[in-house]
C-alpha positions in Angstrom: -223.5 -101.4 -114.1 -220.6 -99.3 -115.1 -222.5 -97.9 -118.0 -225.4 -96.9 -115.7 -222.9 -95.1 -113.5 -221.6 -93.2 -116.5 -225.1 -92.3 -117.5 -225.8 -90.9 -114.0 -222.6 -89.0 -114.1 -223.4 -87.5 -117.5 -226.9 -86.6 -116.3 -225.4 -84.9 -113.2 -222.9 -83.0 -115.3 -225.6 -81.9 -117.6 -227.8 -80.6 -114.8 -224.9 -78.9 -113.1 -223.9 -77.1 -116.3 -227.5 -75.9 -116.8 -227.9 -74.5 -113.3 -225.6 -71.8 -112.0 -224.7 -71.2 -108.4 -227.1 -69.0 -106.6 -225.6 -66.0 -104.8 -227.2 -64.2 -101.9 -228.5 -60.7 -102.2 -226.3 -57.7 -101.5 -227.5 -57.1 -97.9 -228.0 -60.7 -96.9 -225.4 -60.6 -94.1 -226.8 -57.4 -92.6 -230.3 -58.9 -92.6 -229.2 -62.1 -90.9 -227.3 -60.1 -88.3 -230.2 -57.8 -87.5 -232.4 -60.9 -86.9 -229.7 -62.5 -84.7 -229.4 -59.3 -82.6 -233.2 -59.0 -82.3 -233.4 -62.6 -81.1 -230.6 -61.9 -78.5 -232.3 -58.8 -77.2 -235.6 -60.6 -76.7 -233.9 -63.2 -74.5 -232.3 -60.7 -72.2 -234.3 -60.2 -69.0 -234.3 -56.8 -67.5 -233.9 -56.4 -63.8 -237.1 -55.3 -62.1 -237.0 -54.9 -58.3 -239.6 -56.5 -56.2 -240.5 -53.2 -54.6 -240.4 -50.2 -56.8 -238.7 -46.9 -55.9 -242.0 -45.1 -55.7 -243.4 -47.7 -53.2 -240.3 -47.2 -51.0 -240.7 -43.4 -51.2 -244.4 -43.6 -50.3 -243.6 -46.1 -47.4 -240.9 -43.9 -45.9 -242.9 -40.8 -46.5 -245.9 -42.3 -44.7 -243.7 -43.4 -41.8 -242.2 -39.9 -41.5 -245.6 -38.3 -41.7 -246.9 -40.7 -39.0 -243.9 -39.9 -36.7 -244.4 -36.1 -37.2 -248.2 -36.5 -36.5 -247.6 -38.5 -33.4 -245.0 -36.0 -32.1 -246.9 -32.8 -32.9 -250.5 -33.8 -32.2 -250.2 -36.1 -29.2 -252.9 -35.1 -26.7 -253.8 -36.3 -23.3 -256.5 -38.6 -24.8 -253.9 -40.4 -27.0 -251.6 -40.9 -24.0 -254.3 -42.6 -22.0 -255.0 -45.0 -24.8 -251.3 -45.7 -25.1 -251.0 -46.4 -21.4 -254.0 -48.7 -21.5 -252.4 -50.9 -24.2 -248.9 -50.6 -22.6 -250.2 -51.9 -19.3 -252.0 -54.9 -21.0 -248.9 -55.6 -23.1 -246.5 -55.5 -20.1 -248.9 -57.6 -18.0 -249.0 -60.2 -20.8 -245.2 -60.7 -20.7 -244.6 -59.9 -17.0 -243.8 -63.6 -16.1 -241.1 -64.1 -18.7 -237.5 -63.2 -17.8 -234.6 -63.5 -20.1 -230.9 -63.5 -19.3 -228.6 -60.9 -20.7 -227.1 -63.4 -23.1 -230.5 -64.3 -24.6 -231.4 -60.6 -24.9 -228.1 -59.9 -26.7 -228.7 -62.9 -29.1 -232.3 -61.6 -29.8 -230.9 -58.2 -30.7 -227.8 -59.3 -32.6 -229.1 -62.3 -34.7 -231.5 -60.2 -36.9 -228.7 -57.8 -37.6 -226.4 -60.6 -38.6 -229.0 -62.1 -40.8 -229.4 -58.8 -42.6 -225.6 -58.5 -43.1 -225.4 -62.1 -44.5 -228.3 -61.4 -46.9 -226.4 -58.4 -48.3 -223.1 -60.4 -48.5 -224.7 -63.3 -50.3 -226.6 -61.1 -52.7 -223.3 -59.4 -53.7 -221.6 -62.8 -54.0 -224.3 -64.3 -56.3 -224.6 -61.1 -58.4 -220.8 -61.3 -59.1 -220.9 -65.1 -59.7 -223.8 -65.2 -62.1 -223.3 -61.7 -63.6 -226.9 -60.8 -64.1 
């Protein structure tokens, strides 16, 4: 058994003497680092807003154009149609009466929700550092 171990050791020594250590090419490190950087860049997600800037501009432009059109070109015919719908709308809700507290709540709650959305967005942006 000991002799077989010696034979194995001699065989390993002989194989190690014949083979030299392989060394990497000159620019091995730079090649590996470029691959690592490319892999990191592919994982990064870029922020894309849900509604693009051009859509916001078109939306606000359309609203401004509609307001200008309504203020400049409002004729008597348009006013009669508006009165007709206004009368139907007011008749629909004529039986409902709210107290002042309820009206204040109806006006303030949406504003507070918008404020909270902004605050929470800033909080989570700072916490998760996107």
